[in-house]
C-alpha positions in Angstrom: -114.2 -28.1 121.8 -111.3 -29.8 120.2 -108.6 -28.0 118.1 -108.4 -28.1 114.4 -106.1 -30.8 112.8 -104.2 -29.4 109.8 -104.0 -32.7 108.1 -107.7 -32.9 107.1 -110.2 -30.5 105.5 -111.5 -28.1 108.2 -115.1 -28.3 107.0 -115.1 -32.1 107.4 -113.8 -31.7 111.0 -116.6 -29.2 111.8 -119.1 -31.7 110.5 -117.6 -34.5 112.5 -117.6 -32.4 115.7 -121.3 -31.7 115.2 -121.8 -35.4 114.5 -119.9 -36.4 117.7 -122.0 -33.9 119.8 -125.2 -35.5 118.4 -124.0 -39.0 119.0 -122.9 -38.1 122.6 -126.2 -36.4 123.1 -124.6 -33.0 123.8 -126.7 -31.8 120.9 -130.1 -33.6 121.3 -132.6 -33.9 118.4 -134.4 -30.7 117.8 -131.8 -28.6 119.6 -130.1 -25.6 117.9 -126.6 -26.0 116.5 -124.1 -23.2 117.0 -124.1 -20.8 114.1 -121.5 -20.8 111.4 -120.3 -17.4 112.8 -119.8 -19.0 116.2 -117.8 -21.9 114.7 -115.8 -19.4 112.7 -115.0 -17.2 115.7 -114.2 -20.1 118.0 -111.8 -21.9 115.5 -110.7 -18.6 113.9 -111.7 -19.8 110.4 -113.6 -18.4 107.5 -117.4 -18.5 108.1 -117.8 -20.0 104.6 -115.6 -23.0 105.7 -117.8 -23.5 108.8 -120.9 -23.2 106.6 -119.6 -25.9 104.3 -119.4 -28.4 107.2 -122.9 -27.5 108.4 -124.3 -27.7 104.8 -122.8 -31.2 104.4 -124.9 -32.3 107.4 -127.9 -30.6 106.0 -127.6 -32.4 102.7 -127.4 -35.7 104.7 -130.6 -34.8 106.6 -128.8 -34.6 110.0 -129.5 -30.9 110.3 -132.3 -28.7 109.1 -132.8 -24.9 108.9 -135.5 -22.9 110.7 -135.7 -19.8 108.6 -134.6 -16.8 110.5 -133.7 -18.8 113.6 -130.8 -21.1 112.7 -129.8 -24.8 112.2 -131.3 -27.6 114.3 -130.7 -31.3 114.8 -133.2 -33.4 112.8 -135.4 -36.0 114.4 -133.7 -39.4 113.9 -130.3 -37.8 113.3 -128.5 -39.7 116.1 -129.7 -43.1 114.9 -128.7 -42.2 111.3 -125.2 -41.2 112.5 -124.8 -44.3 114.6 -125.6 -46.5 111.6 -123.2 -44.5 109.4 -120.4 -44.7 112.0 -121.0 -48.5 112.5 -120.6 -49.0 108.8 -117.4 -47.0 108.9 -116.2 -48.9 111.9 -116.8 -52.2 110.1 -115.0 -51.0 107.0 -112.0 -49.4 108.8 -111.4 -51.9 111.6 -113.4 -55.1 111.5 -112.8 -56.0 107.8 -109.1 -55.2 108.1 -108.8 -57.2 111.4 -110.6 -60.3 109.9 -108.3 -60.1 106.8 -105.2 -59.9 109.0 -106.5 -62.7 111.2 -106.9 -65.0 108.2 -103.4 -64.1 107.0 -102.1 -65.1 110.5 -104.2 -68.2 110.6 -106.1 -67.0 113.7 -109.4 -68.9 114.1 -112.7 -67.3 114.6 -112.7 -68.6 118.2 -109.2 -67.2 118.9 -110.2 -63.9 117.4 -113.4 -63.8 119.5 -111.3 -64.5 122.6 -108.9 -61.7 121.7 -111.8 -59.3 121.3 -113.3 -60.4 124.6 -109.9 -59.9 126.3 -109.6 -56.5 124.8 -113.1 -55.5 126.0 -112.3 -56.3 129.6 -109.3 -54.0 129.7 
């Protein structure tokens, strides 16, 4: 597991790590997620902080609770996360890149060539 970054809320980082594990298929659909106590012990954080990250994903329908057993990855969670991350990718990178390309008078063809060149690196 990765270390905690002090510049962002810890509960968000816990949620993102679970999301990453689901996207990378480390946590397949219907598999059990580590408990909040396990996250708390591993990262040396308050269990309530870990629970806040897990609850965030529960509210989004990514995780669900089996009473008395623990939290599990919901069916369809990976696809839901991929769609969410694709939208974030567009907002954070693509839109900004296109805007900067327009400012620099880079044509669509030139931009496409640059992307293809970058993809072969």
